[in-house]
C-alpha positions as CSV (number, residue, x, y, z in Angstrom):
1,M,-16.9,-39.0,151.7
2,K,-17.4,-36.6,148.8
3,K,-21.1,-37.5,148.6
4,N,-21.5,-36.7,152.3
5,I,-19.8,-33.3,151.8
6,F,-22.2,-32.6,148.9
7,K,-25.2,-33.5,151.1
8,I,-23.9,-31.2,153.9
9,K,-23.3,-28.3,151.5
10,R,-26.7,-28.8,149.9
11,A,-28.3,-28.8,153.4
12,E,-26.4,-25.6,154.3
13,V,-27.7,-23.9,151.2
14,F,-31.2,-25.0,151.9
15,F,-30.9,-23.8,155.5
16,I,-29.7,-20.4,154.3
17,F,-32.5,-20.2,151.7
18,L,-35.0,-20.9,154.5
19,I,-33.5,-18.1,156.7
20,M,-33.6,-15.7,153.7
21,S,-37.2,-16.7,152.9
22,F,-38.2,-16.2,156.6
23,N,-36.5,-12.8,156.8
24,S,-38.2,-11.7,153.5
25,L,-41.7,-12.8,154.8
26,H,-41.0,-11.2,158.2
27,S,-40.0,-7.9,156.6
28,Q,-43.4,-7.7,154.9
29,V,-45.4,-7.8,158.1
30,V,-47.2,-4.4,158.5
31,S,-47.3,-3.2,162.1
32,L,-47.5,0.0,164.2
33,E,-43.7,0.0,164.1
34,T,-43.3,-0.3,160.3
35,L,-45.9,2.4,159.7
36,L,-44.2,4.7,162.2
37,R,-40.8,4.2,160.5
38,E,-42.4,4.8,157.1
39,M,-43.8,8.2,158.3
40,T,-40.3,9.6,158.6
41,D,-38.7,7.8,155.6
42,R,-38.9,10.4,152.8
43,E,-37.6,7.8,150.3
44,A,-40.7,5.6,150.9
45,M,-42.7,8.1,148.9
46,S,-40.4,7.5,145.9
47,E,-41.0,3.8,145.8
48,F,-44.1,1.9,144.6
49,P,-45.5,0.4,147.9
50,V,-44.6,-3.1,148.9
51,P,-46.8,-4.6,150.1
52,F,-49.3,-2.9,147.8
53,Y,-52.2,-1.0,149.2
54,T,-55.0,1.3,148.1
55,C,-55.9,4.4,150.1
56,R,-59.6,5.3,150.6
57,Q,-61.8,7.4,152.9
58,F,-64.9,7.2,155.0
59,S,-66.5,10.6,155.6
60,S,-69.6,12.5,156.7
61,Y,-70.4,13.7,153.1
62,D,-74.1,14.4,152.3
63,R,-75.6,11.1,151.2
64,A,-77.9,12.9,148.8
65,S,-74.9,13.8,146.7
66,V,-74.9,10.7,144.5
67,I,-75.4,11.3,140.8
68,P,-73.7,14.1,138.8
69,G,-76.2,16.3,137.0
70,Q,-79.0,15.9,139.5
71,K,-80.0,18.8,141.7
72,S,-78.9,16.9,144.8
73,W,-75.4,16.5,143.5
74,F,-74.4,19.7,145.3
75,A,-76.1,18.8,148.5
76,N,-73.9,20.1,151.3
77,W,-75.2,18.9,154.7
78,D,-71.8,17.2,155.2
79,R,-72.3,16.4,158.9
80,N,-74.0,13.8,161.1
81,M,-74.0,11.4,158.1
82,F,-73.2,7.8,159.2
83,I,-73.3,4.3,157.7
84,R,-75.9,3.1,160.2
85,E,-76.9,3.0,163.9
86,E,-76.2,0.1,166.2
87,I,-77.1,-1.0,169.7
88,N,-74.0,-2.3,171.5
89,R,-74.5,-3.4,175.1
90,G,-77.4,-1.1,175.4
91,R,-75.7,1.8,173.8
92,K,-76.7,3.6,170.6
93,E,-73.6,4.0,168.5
94,Y,-73.4,5.7,165.1
95,V,-71.0,3.9,162.7
96,L,-68.5,6.2,161.0
97,M,-66.4,3.4,159.4
98,D,-66.7,-0.3,158.9
99,T,-64.4,-2.2,156.6
100,K,-62.6,-5.5,156.2
101,G,-58.8,-5.8,156.3
102,P,-56.0,-6.2,156.2
103,G,-55.5,-2.5,156.5
104,A,-54.6,0.5,158.6
105,I,-56.1,3.8,159.6
106,V,-53.6,6.5,158.7
107,R,-55.5,9.6,159.6
108,I,-58.7,10.6,161.4
109,W,-59.9,14.2,161.1
110,M,-62.9,15.6,163.0
111,T,-64.5,18.9,163.7
112,F,-67.6,19.8,165.6
113,A,-70.2,22.5,166.0
114,G,-73.2,23.1,168.3
115,K,-73.8,22.9,172.0
116,D,-71.7,20.4,173.9
117,A,-70.1,19.2,170.6
118,G,-67.2,16.7,170.7
119,R,-68.0,15.3,174.1
120,G,-69.4,12.0,172.7
121,I,-67.5,8.7,173.1
122,L,-65.4,7.5,170.1
123,R,-64.7,3.8,169.9
124,I,-62.4,1.8,167.6
125,Y,-63.1,-1.9,167.2
126,L,-60.6,-4.2,165.5
127,D,-60.9,-7.7,164.2
128,N,-64.5,-8.4,165.2
129,Y,-63.7,-7.9,168.9
130,S,-66.8,-6.7,170.8
131,T,-64.6,-4.6,173.1
132,P,-63.0,-1.5,171.6
133,V,-59.2,-1.3,171.5
134,I,-59.6,2.5,171.8
135,E,-62.3,4.3,173.7
136,G,-62.8,7.8,175.1
137,D,-64.3,11.2,174.4
138,A,-63.5,12.2,170.8
139,L,-61.5,15.3,171.4
140,S,-59.2,13.6,173.9
141,I,-58.5,10.7,171.5
142,I,-58.0,12.8,168.3
143,S,-56.1,15.8,169.5
144,G,-56.2,15.8,173.3
145,G,-53.2,13.6,173.9
146,Q,-55.0,10.5,175.2
147,L,-53.0,8.2,172.9
148,V,-50.0,10.3,171.8
149,E,-48.8,13.9,171.8
150,A,-48.4,16.4,169.0
151,P,-47.7,16.3,166.1
152,L,-49.2,12.8,165.8
153,S,-52.2,14.2,167.7
154,S,-52.9,17.8,167.0
155,S,-55.5,20.5,166.2
156,V,-55.4,23.7,164.1
157,S,-55.5,26.6,164.1
158,D,-54.1,28.1,167.4
159,L,-56.1,31.2,166.6
160,T,-59.4,29.2,166.9
161,V,-61.3,28.2,170.0
162,Y,-60.1,24.6,170.7
163,G,-63.5,22.9,170.4
164,M,-64.1,24.5,166.9
165,R,-60.7,23.5,165.5
166,G,-59.9,20.8,163.0
167,H,-58.6,17.8,165.0
168,N,-56.2,15.3,163.5
169,L,-54.9,11.9,164.7
170,Y,-52.0,10.6,162.6
171,L,-51.1,7.6,164.8
172,P,-51.3,4.6,162.4
173,I,-53.7,1.9,163.6
174,P,-53.2,-1.4,161.7
175,Y,-55.7,-4.3,161.7
176,A,-55.6,-7.8,160.2
177,G,-59.3,-8.5,159.8
178,R,-61.7,-5.6,160.3
179,C,-62.0,-2.1,161.6
180,K,-65.1,-0.3,162.9
181,I,-65.3,3.2,164.3
182,T,-68.4,4.4,166.2
183,Y,-69.5,7.6,168.0
184,E,-71.9,7.6,170.9
185,S,-73.8,10.8,171.8
186,D,-77.3,11.7,173.1
187,N,-76.9,15.1,171.4
188,I,-77.4,13.8,167.9
189,K,-80.9,14.3,166.7
190,S,-80.9,14.0,162.9
191,M,-78.9,13.2,159.8
192,G,-77.3,16.4,158.6
193,A,-78.0,18.2,161.9
194,K,-80.3,20.5,160.0
195,S,-82.1,21.9,163.0
196,G,-79.1,23.7,164.3
197,E,-80.0,22.8,167.8
198,E,-77.9,19.7,168.2
199,E,-74.3,18.5,167.9
200,A,-72.9,18.5,164.4
201,I,-70.1,16.1,163.6
202,Y,-67.8,16.3,160.5
203,Y,-65.3,13.5,159.9
204,N,-62.8,12.0,157.5
205,V,-61.1,8.7,158.1
206,N,-58.3,7.8,155.7
207,Y,-57.3,4.2,155.6
208,R,-55.2,1.7,153.6
209,T,-56.3,-1.7,152.4
210,Y,-53.6,-4.2,151.6
211,K,-53.8,-7.2,149.4
212,T,-55.7,-10.1,150.9
213,K,-52.8,-12.2,152.1
214,T,-50.7,-9.4,153.5
215,Q,-49.6,-10.0,157.1
216,V,-50.7,-7.3,159.4
217,K,-50.2,-7.2,163.2
218,T,-53.3,-5.7,164.7
219,F,-52.8,-2.7,166.9
220,E,-53.0,-3.2,170.7
221,A,-53.3,-0.5,173.3
222,A,-50.2,-1.9,175.1
223,Q,-48.1,-1.0,172.1
224,L,-48.3,2.7,173.2
225,L,-45.9,1.6,176.0
226,T,-43.9,-1.1,174.3
227,A,-43.3,1.1,171.2
228,K,-43.0,4.4,173.1
229,K,-39.3,4.9,172.3
230,L,-40.1,4.6,168.5
231,I,-43.1,6.8,168.9
232,D,-41.0,9.5,170.7
233,T,-38.3,9.2,168.0
234,T,-40.9,9.6,165.3
235,Q,-42.5,12.6,167.0
236,K,-39.1,14.3,167.4
237,K,-38.2,13.8,163.7
238,L,-41.6,15.2,162.6
239,R,-41.2,18.2,164.9
240,D,-37.6,18.9,163.8
241,K,-38.3,18.4,160.1
242,G,-34.6,18.4,159.3
243,V,-32.9,16.8,156.3
244,P,-29.7,14.8,157.4
245,I,-26.6,16.2,155.7
246,S,-24.1,13.7,154.5
247,Q,-20.6,14.1,152.9
248,E,-22.0,12.4,149.8
249,M,-24.4,15.3,149.1
250,K,-23.7,17.4,146.1
251,K,-24.8,21.0,145.6
252,D,-25.6,22.7,142.2
253,T,-26.7,26.3,142.0
254,L,-28.5,28.6,139.6
255,K,-29.1,32.3,139.4
256,G,-29.8,35.0,136.8
257,L,-32.4,37.1,135.1
258,I,-35.3,35.6,133.2
259,P,-36.8,38.2,130.7
260,V,-40.4,37.9,129.6
261,G,-40.9,34.9,127.5
262,E,-37.5,33.5,128.3
263,N,-36.2,30.7,130.5
264,L,-33.3,29.7,132.7
265,N,-32.1,26.2,133.0
266,L,-29.7,23.9,134.7
267,T,-28.7,20.2,134.1
268,V,-27.5,18.1,137.0
269,Q,-25.6,15.0,135.9
270,S,-25.0,12.2,138.4
271,N,-25.6,8.5,138.2
272,L,-28.2,6.9,140.4
273,S,-28.9,10.0,142.5
274,A,-31.9,11.9,143.9
275,I,-32.7,15.5,144.6
276,R,-33.0,15.7,148.4
277,K,-33.6,19.4,148.7
278,L,-34.6,22.1,146.2
279,T,-34.5,25.8,147.2
280,I,-35.5,28.8,145.1
281,K,-35.7,32.5,145.9
282,M,-37.0,35.0,143.3
283,N,-37.2,38.8,143.0
284,A,-40.0,40.5,141.1
285,E,-41.9,43.8,141.2
286,N,-45.2,41.9,141.3
287,Y,-44.3,38.9,143.4
288,E,-47.7,37.4,143.5
289,Q,-47.9,37.4,139.8
290,A,-44.4,35.9,139.6
291,L,-45.5,33.0,141.8
292,R,-48.2,32.2,139.3
293,S,-46.5,32.9,135.9
294,T,-43.1,31.4,136.7
295,I,-43.3,27.8,135.6
296,I,-40.9,25.1,136.9
297,H,-40.3,22.2,134.5
298,I,-38.1,19.3,135.5
299,S,-37.2,16.2,133.4
300,F,-35.6,13.1,134.8
301,D,-33.6,11.0,132.4
302,A,-35.3,12.8,129.5
303,H,-38.8,12.1,131.0
304,K,-40.6,15.4,131.7
305,T,-42.7,14.8,134.8
306,I,-42.9,18.2,136.4
307,S,-44.6,21.3,135.0
308,C,-46.2,23.6,137.5
309,P,-46.4,27.3,138.6
310,I,-43.6,27.7,141.1
311,G,-45.8,28.9,143.9
312,D,-48.1,25.9,143.7
313,F,-45.1,23.6,143.4
314,F,-43.8,24.7,146.8
315,G,-47.3,24.8,148.3
316,T,-47.6,28.5,148.9
317,G,-49.9,29.4,146.0
318,Y,-49.8,33.0,144.7
319,K,-48.8,34.5,148.1
320,I,-45.8,33.9,150.4
321,R,-47.1,32.4,153.6
322,K,-44.5,31.4,156.2
323,N,-44.7,27.7,156.7
324,N,-42.6,24.8,157.9
325,S,-43.8,21.3,157.2
326,W,-42.3,17.9,156.7
327,Y,-41.9,18.4,152.9
328,T,-41.9,22.2,152.4
329,R,-40.6,25.3,154.0
330,I,-41.5,28.9,153.1
331,E,-39.6,31.9,154.6
332,K,-40.9,35.4,155.0
333,D,-38.3,36.7,152.6
334,G,-39.7,34.5,149.8
335,T,-37.2,31.6,150.1
336,M,-39.0,28.4,149.1
337,S,-37.7,24.9,149.8
338,C,-39.0,21.4,149.4
339,Y,-37.7,18.0,150.6
340,W,-39.4,15.6,148.2
341,V,-37.1,12.8,147.2
342,M,-36.8,12.9,143.4
343,P,-34.7,10.1,142.0
344,F,-33.0,9.8,138.6
345,K,-30.6,7.4,136.9
346,R,-28.4,9.7,134.9
347,K,-29.4,13.3,134.9
348,C,-32.2,15.8,135.7
349,D,-32.9,19.0,133.7
350,I,-34.5,22.0,135.5
351,L,-36.0,24.8,133.5
352,L,-37.6,28.0,134.9
353,E,-39.9,29.6,132.4
354,N,-41.2,33.2,132.6
355,R,-44.8,33.3,131.2
356,G,-45.6,36.7,132.8
357,Y,-45.3,40.3,131.7
358,Q,-42.4,41.3,133.9
359,D,-38.7,40.2,134.2
360,I,-38.0,37.7,136.9
361,E,-34.7,37.5,138.8
362,I,-33.7,34.2,140.3
363,D,-31.8,35.5,143.3
364,H,-30.5,32.0,144.0
365,A,-31.6,28.4,143.4
366,E,-29.9,25.4,145.1
367,I,-30.3,21.8,144.3
368,I,-29.0,19.2,146.7
369,T,-28.5,15.7,145.5
370,S,-27.0,12.5,146.9
371,P,-26.7,8.8,145.8
372,Y,-29.9,6.8,145.6
373,K,-30.4,3.1,145.4
374,W,-32.6,2.5,142.3
375,T,-34.9,-0.5,142.5
376,K,-37.6,-2.0,140.3
377,N,-40.2,-0.1,142.4
378,T,-38.6,3.4,142.1
379,M,-40.8,6.1,140.6
380,Y,-40.1,9.5,139.0
381,F,-41.5,12.5,140.9
382,C,-44.5,14.1,139.2
383,S,-46.2,17.5,139.6
384,A,-48.7,19.1,137.2
385,W,-51.6,21.6,137.3
386,K,-54.7,22.3,135.3
387,Q,-56.1,25.8,135.0
388,Y,-59.8,26.4,134.8
389,S,-61.0,29.6,133.2
390,F,-64.5,30.8,133.8
């Protein structure tokens, strides 16, 4: 009887192990859904990616720019440059991208110039299928809402005529085996469009390539309907750009005068935590100079990983430009905020250094932290700059 009980228990353990193994493998499958969730998961950027991938780009760069030091290195006809031309079902198609998977397109950027530009047919072929999974005029696909609405499909700037804007598609398009993108137009006459009397196409395609055995579910057009609820949720989160406030969040503040050559510092001590929001507002007679010569240094667990002019750190440079993005927010009054997740095990030390010629006042600085689950893949946040003097 005891032997039978042992066999049953062993079988139960083996069955549980199989379930856990299946769930583990299942969770590693890359799909439209997993990529959409990742887009609004700020913590994902603080973890080394699993499954691992590299991120690369196909573009319309001038093919004459090959070897540094040669005269052609600065060739700048960065348009109408393609991998090759193909004849598919009687159509001449210019190949923008052709790569083996497993992988995923994560961004397509295009802009156009010239008469009747952007009216050509863009096609995306996946996994060696001869029929494209996505097909239509380029502007409709990239920013015209044929696949999704803004912000996953958008163009900038609103002050520019629509056809001449930069057009962006952020809808992730995963593929298991291969991805090829082509453009069909009778208005393309030459590489580089040097005549000025034809359509000029500029493009960047950013894509991930996963390890060979990574499981990827290839994108299908039907998923735009089956995953619509998740797409809509993702769109709303990206538009709202908010940071969820929880009762576990802790706030530390800093303010004071920083004389020339001096600094102001704050230490935040909290086990297994992360900065969720960092806000700083300064006062200075020459504000533009203050944005350049006030340096923010941050060390996590005694590892100094951030050293950067404060304006560059918040993405506004040496001028205050009102902006509200997923990771940064700049107000007209000079209040600068960022939402990068910056994890640490025990403490973080923040130091603001005045390298300029005028006193700087930190009107207020606010650091919001909350608990963070540290894993073997967790990384420290890094930011640095290099100054070139001519």
